[in-house]
BATI-193592 format. One line per field, with one value per residue (C-alpha): residue in three letters; x, y, z. Coordinates in steps of 0.5 Angstrom, whole numbers. Example, Ala and Ser with C-alpha at 12.3 -4.5 7.8 and 13.67 -1.06 7.14 Angstrom:
<nodes>
rest (ala,ser) $
c1 (25,27) $
c2 (-9,-2) $
c3 (16,14) $
</nodes>
This chain:
<nodes>
rest (unk,unk,unk,unk,unk,unk,unk,unk,unk,unk,unk,unk,unk,unk,unk,unk,unk,unk,unk,unk,unk,unk,unk,unk,unk,unk,unk,unk,unk,unk,unk,unk,unk,unk,unk,unk,unk,unk,unk,unk,unk,unk,unk,unk,unk,unk,unk,unk,unk,unk,unk,unk,unk,unk,unk,unk,unk,unk,unk,unk,unk,unk,unk,unk,unk,unk,unk,unk,unk,unk,unk,unk,unk,unk,unk,unk,unk,unk,unk,unk,unk,unk,unk,unk,unk,unk,unk,unk,unk,unk,unk,unk,unk,unk,unk,unk,unk,unk,unk,unk,unk,unk,unk,unk,unk,unk,unk,unk,unk,unk,unk,unk,unk,unk,unk,unk,unk,unk,unk,unk,unk,unk,unk,unk,unk,unk,unk,unk,unk,unk,unk,unk,unk,unk,unk,unk,unk,unk,unk,unk,unk,unk,unk,unk,unk,unk,unk,unk,unk,unk,unk,unk,unk,unk,unk,unk,unk,unk,unk,unk,unk,unk,unk,unk,unk,unk,unk,unk,unk,unk,unk,unk,unk,unk,unk,unk,unk,unk,unk,unk,unk,unk,unk,unk,unk,unk,unk,unk,unk,unk,unk,unk,unk,unk,unk,unk,unk,unk,unk,unk,unk,unk,unk,unk,unk,unk,unk,unk,unk,unk,unk,unk,unk,unk,unk,unk,unk,unk,unk,unk,unk,unk,unk,unk,unk,unk,unk,unk,unk,unk,unk,unk,unk,unk,unk,unk,unk,unk,unk,unk,unk,unk,unk,unk,unk,unk,unk,unk,unk,unk,unk,unk,unk,unk,unk,unk,unk,unk,unk,unk,unk,unk,unk,unk,unk,unk,unk,unk,unk,unk,unk,unk,unk,unk,unk,unk,unk,unk,unk,unk,unk,unk,unk,unk,unk,unk,unk,unk,unk,unk,unk,unk,unk,unk,unk,unk,unk,unk,unk,unk,unk,unk,unk,unk,unk,unk,unk,unk,unk,unk,unk,unk,unk,unk,unk,unk,unk,unk,unk,unk,unk,unk,unk,unk,unk,unk,unk,unk,unk,unk,unk,unk,unk,unk,unk,unk,unk,unk,unk,unk,unk,unk,unk,unk,unk,unk,unk,unk,unk,unk,unk,unk,unk,unk,unk,unk,unk,unk,unk,unk,unk,unk,unk,unk,unk,unk,unk,unk,unk,unk,unk,unk,unk,unk,unk,unk,unk,unk,unk,unk,unk,unk,unk,unk,unk,unk,unk,unk,unk,unk,unk,unk,unk,unk,unk,unk,unk,unk,unk,unk,unk,unk,unk,unk,unk,unk,unk,unk,unk,unk,unk,unk,unk,unk,unk,unk,unk,unk,unk,unk,unk,unk,unk,unk,unk,unk,unk,unk,unk,unk,unk,unk,unk,unk,unk,unk,unk,unk,unk,unk,unk,unk,unk,unk,unk,unk,unk,unk,unk,unk,unk,unk,unk,unk,unk,unk,unk,unk,unk,unk,unk,unk,unk,unk,unk,unk,unk,unk,unk,unk,unk,unk,unk,unk,unk,unk,unk,unk,unk,unk,unk,unk,unk,unk,unk,unk,unk,unk,unk,unk,unk,unk,unk,unk,unk,unk,unk,unk,unk,unk,unk,unk,unk,unk,unk,unk,unk,unk,unk,unk,unk,unk,unk,unk,unk,unk,unk,unk,unk,unk,unk,unk,unk,unk,unk,unk,unk,unk,unk,unk,unk,unk,unk,unk,unk,unk,unk,unk,unk,unk,unk,unk,unk,unk,unk,unk,unk,unk,unk,unk,unk) $
c1 (58,56,48,47,42,48,48,48,55,58,55,59,62,56,51,43,39,33,31,31,29,34,31,30,34,31,37,36,37,44,47,54,53,58,60,55,49,51,50,43,41,43,39,33,33,35,40,40,40,40,46,51,59,63,68,75,75,68,66,61,55,56,63,61,55,60,65,60,57,63,65,58,58,59,60,54,52,54,53,50,54,52,47,44,48,45,48,44,46,43,44,48,44,38,39,38,40,45,46,49,43,47,53,47,44,51,52,45,47,53,50,43,47,49,44,43,36,36,31,30,35,35,30,29,32,32,38,38,33,35,37,40,41,46,43,47,42,46,50,56,59,65,71,72,65,65,72,69,63,68,72,66,65,72,74,67,61,55,51,52,48,48,47,42,47,42,41,37,31,28,20,17,10,7,0,-5,-10,-13,-6,-4,-9,-10,-8,-1,0,-1,4,9,7,8,14,17,15,18,25,25,24,31,34,34,30,26,29,26,19,17,12,11,6,5,9,16,19,17,18,25,27,24,29,35,33,32,39,42,40,43,40,42,35,30,23,18,10,7,0,-2,1,7,5,11,19,17,11,12,16,21,22,23,29,32,31,34,41,39,38,32,35,29,21,16,17,15,12,4,3,9,8,9,16,21,28,33,39,42,49,53,57,58,65,67,67,62,66,69,67,61,62,56,50,43,38,31,25,19,14,8,1,1,7,1,-1,3,2,8,9,15,17,19,24,28,28,31,36,38,38,43,48,46,46,39,40,35,37,36,29,27,29,24,18,19,15,13,6,4,-3,-5,-1,-5,-3,4,8,14,20,19,12,13,19,14,8,3,4,8,15,16,23,25,30,36,33,34,38,40,45,44,51,50,56,53,55,58,63,62,67,73,75,73,75,71,72,70,76,81,86,87,93,93,85,80,75,69,72,75,68,64,69,67,60,60,64,58,52,48,45,44,49,46,51,47,52,51,57,63,59,64,70,66,64,71,73,68,69,70,66,59,54,49,49,44,44,41,41,39,44,46,39,41,42,34,34,39,36,30,34,36,30,27,32,31,28,21,23,28,26,30,36,42,44,51,55,61,65,66,71,73,66,68,64,64,60,55,54,53,48,44,44,40,35,28,22,18,21,20,27,26,31,38,43,50,52,58,58,51,52,49,53,52,50,43,39,31,26,22,16,19,21,15,16,23,22,18,24,26,32,39,38,37,33,36,30,25,29,26,19,20,24,20,23,30,35,42,48,54,60,68,71,69,69,62,62,69,67,72,69,75,82,84,80,84,91,89,88) $
c2 (101,108,110,117,121,124,129,126,130,126,119,116,109,109,103,105,104,105,104,111,113,117,119,112,108,105,104,98,98,95,98,102,109,110,117,116,114,121,125,121,123,130,130,128,133,129,132,127,120,115,110,106,107,101,102,99,92,91,85,86,82,78,76,75,70,66,65,63,58,55,53,50,46,39,33,32,40,46,53,59,65,70,76,81,77,71,64,58,51,45,38,35,28,25,23,24,31,31,36,38,42,44,47,50,53,56,59,63,65,68,75,77,79,72,67,60,56,49,43,39,33,27,30,26,31,31,33,41,42,48,45,51,58,63,70,76,81,88,90,88,85,86,82,80,77,73,70,68,65,61,59,56,52,50,44,40,42,43,41,35,30,22,20,14,8,4,-2,-8,-10,-17,-17,-23,-23,-28,-31,-35,-40,-36,-35,-29,-24,-17,-14,-17,-15,-8,-9,-11,-5,0,-3,-2,5,6,3,7,14,12,10,3,-3,-9,-15,-22,-23,-29,-32,-36,-39,-34,-39,-39,-45,-43,-36,-37,-42,-37,-31,-36,-37,-30,-28,-33,-30,-24,-17,-11,-10,-15,-13,-17,-16,-20,-23,-21,-15,-16,-14,-17,-18,-26,-25,-29,-25,-23,-30,-32,-27,-30,-37,-35,-32,-25,-20,-15,-8,-5,-6,0,7,14,16,15,12,7,5,-2,-2,-8,-6,-12,-15,-21,-23,-17,-19,-13,-13,-11,-4,1,5,-2,-3,-7,-13,-11,-15,-14,-10,-13,-9,-12,-7,-4,-5,3,0,-2,5,10,15,18,14,12,6,12,15,9,7,13,13,6,7,13,8,10,6,6,5,4,11,14,11,13,20,21,23,30,31,24,25,24,22,29,30,25,29,30,27,23,27,24,26,33,33,30,35,31,36,43,42,43,46,51,48,52,55,51,56,54,58,60,61,65,63,64,71,73,77,82,87,82,82,75,72,68,72,66,62,67,65,68,66,60,58,59,65,61,55,60,63,56,54,59,58,50,52,56,53,54,47,45,50,50,53,56,55,58,60,55,50,44,49,51,45,42,48,46,38,35,40,39,42,41,44,47,50,56,55,62,65,71,74,76,75,74,68,65,67,63,57,57,58,53,48,49,43,45,45,51,57,61,62,67,69,69,72,68,74,76,71,75,74,69,63,67,73,68,65,71,73,67,67,74,71,70,69,70,76,79,79,76,79,80,85,86,93,97,104,105,102,95,89,82,77,77,72,72,68,63,68,72,67,67,75,74,69,74,79,80,82,83,84,81,81,88,92,89,91,98,95,91,96,94,87,88,87,90,86,90,87,89,91,92,85,85,90,87,84,82,85,87,85,92,89,82,86,90,84) $
c3 (16,16,14,12,8,4,-2,-9,-10,-5,-6,-11,-9,-4,-3,-4,2,-3,-10,-14,-21,-25,-31,-35,-31,-24,-19,-15,-7,-6,-12,-12,-15,-20,-23,-29,-23,-20,-26,-28,-21,-21,-28,-25,-20,-14,-9,-3,-3,3,3,6,6,8,13,14,15,12,8,2,3,-4,-2,5,3,-2,3,9,3,1,9,10,3,3,-1,-6,-7,-11,-9,-14,-15,-9,-11,-6,0,-2,-4,-5,-4,-9,-9,-15,-15,-12,-4,3,6,12,17,23,27,33,29,24,30,33,26,27,34,32,30,27,21,19,17,14,13,11,9,15,17,13,7,1,-5,-12,-17,-17,-11,-7,0,4,3,6,7,9,12,12,6,9,15,19,17,25,25,19,21,28,24,19,25,28,22,22,17,18,13,16,10,5,1,2,-6,-7,-8,-13,-8,-10,-5,-5,-2,2,3,8,6,10,7,0,-3,-7,-9,-12,-6,-6,-14,-11,-6,-11,-15,-10,-7,-14,-14,-8,-10,-16,-12,-8,-15,-13,-16,-13,-15,-13,-10,-6,-1,5,10,16,20,23,19,13,13,15,10,5,8,7,0,-2,1,-3,-9,-7,-5,-1,3,5,6,9,9,14,13,20,23,28,35,39,38,39,33,27,23,28,30,23,22,28,26,19,23,24,30,31,32,34,34,33,31,34,27,25,20,21,28,27,23,25,24,23,20,18,17,21,27,32,34,41,44,43,37,34,27,25,19,14,13,10,13,14,15,17,14,17,14,12,7,2,1,-3,2,6,12,17,12,7,12,14,6,4,9,7,0,1,4,11,17,21,28,34,36,29,29,36,34,28,33,32,26,26,26,18,19,18,11,7,0,2,-4,-5,-9,-16,-16,-14,-20,-25,-24,-20,-14,-13,-10,-2,-4,-10,-15,-19,-25,-31,-35,-42,-46,-54,-57,-63,-68,-75,-77,-84,-81,-86,-83,-83,-90,-92,-86,-81,-74,-70,-73,-72,-66,-60,-56,-61,-60,-64,-61,-62,-58,-52,-52,-52,-46,-42,-43,-42,-36,-33,-30,-36,-39,-44,-48,-56,-61,-67,-73,-80,-84,-84,-81,-82,-79,-73,-71,-72,-67,-62,-62,-55,-51,-48,-52,-57,-65,-69,-76,-79,-86,-87,-83,-88,-87,-80,-73,-72,-75,-71,-65,-67,-69,-62,-59,-63,-61,-53,-49,-46,-39,-39,-35,-39,-43,-43,-50,-52,-57,-60,-61,-54,-51,-45,-42,-36,-33,-27,-30,-33,-27,-23,-28,-27,-20,-20,-24,-20,-23,-16,-15,-22,-24,-31,-35,-33,-36,-34,-33,-32,-30,-32,-39,-41,-44,-46,-45,-43,-39,-41,-38,-42,-42,-47,-52,-57,-57,-59,-64,-68,-69,-76,-79,-77,-70,-63,-57,-54,-58,-53,-46,-46,-47,-40,-36,-30,-31,-32,-26,-27,-25,-24,-27,-26,-32,-40,-42,-43,-48,-52,-58,-64,-71,-74,-76,-71,-65,-66,-66,-60,-56) $
</nodes>
């Protein structure tokens, strides 16, 4: 890649190194200059620009980021479209993040131009949470460098998700004279909350005297009822492998795997298993049994502790070995993180999340128009290659990452709904559709769920727009970086669809007449991010019989 301070007259096809104001347009750094851009710069009196030119064999940043992200992507994750050389990975379910730290380090050590950043290994994550980001630092990288990095990844993903399996736990509490009390009720409630956090349930609960024989009998009783995990809370803290709780586990036919952990709070956790018989040989398979956890005293508190780390892995179907426990010391000083919440509490607003999530972008598909230029026919029901146009458009929107997809109907409501049957979308009707587009836009906005970050406004008569086009626009949306209006562009001209942040919804709902939200664009020029698109499909609508004949 060549960097140069070049004459504007020679800059077509070059990549801007710094943003430039060209009349009313703001050309952002990283933008590939078109002939229209060059004319705008010349008209603005700019005769030189700092820009880059790709050399033979260079791979543009977005393509490189996408290819690298695809190679890193493992089961349970999805990737965003690449934008500005960045491609993010998101969890498709609640679960535990699985990483290969050594190979991630190897990738980052390949070259300064290639980077991947992830959450910590075995992090508990929520559906939609960002777990990794791949960033290409320059605007392009040599293909030889990218190929070297990809060969190092080979066929084994670097990042994957172990989803929670919905396990059922049983809880036994040992007692000393005095019986069950308020503290016991609190333990059951907090343990139930912890099981909910990992997508599981707390089933049966029981109690036993804090004696080996009585506890062993209760362990056998709970196992006979069926559970995936057995939790034991001793009335007195376990201090040795020969203490009451571990001795009772052995008496009940179990085996102690590990006692103690380098995590504080959580040091006195006991890990055992009942019903699993090791086969011979270090790498031989094991017949699965029921894991048993002797709870440390801190498990009676909702604050994060070592028990949570072990529980999360078991809830995701992962076997926790003694070596796994002994490796938890790095980052295991949790006592100073008293406010650190569990993921579900982050997601419900009790605390700020520790990692970003994918923006929740809904889609509003406007399918309510009168088709006034079609000679009495409804253009949305006209067929293209045997498929009604509105269905083709809706299929593209529902195949994108936009969720939910709301379709606003108007004219020929019954026929439009029939054409859309079977697609993953929601329908809402604008009875005053003849009053113009603004009313349909308001109807769609009013039907959106309150938790969305923004919406992409799609027109029903633009069937050539692809799911990849929509995802590319959504990938550019970033409120923290001020990219709150995302406009597709080609050769300096704006097209559709447009992504709008929720902060504009109230103003959009005040629009009147037969017009959409495009009139607001010039009022928020500093918030607009142009995304260059290939071809003219972002302009192609079908309003007349002649337009259909031209397809």
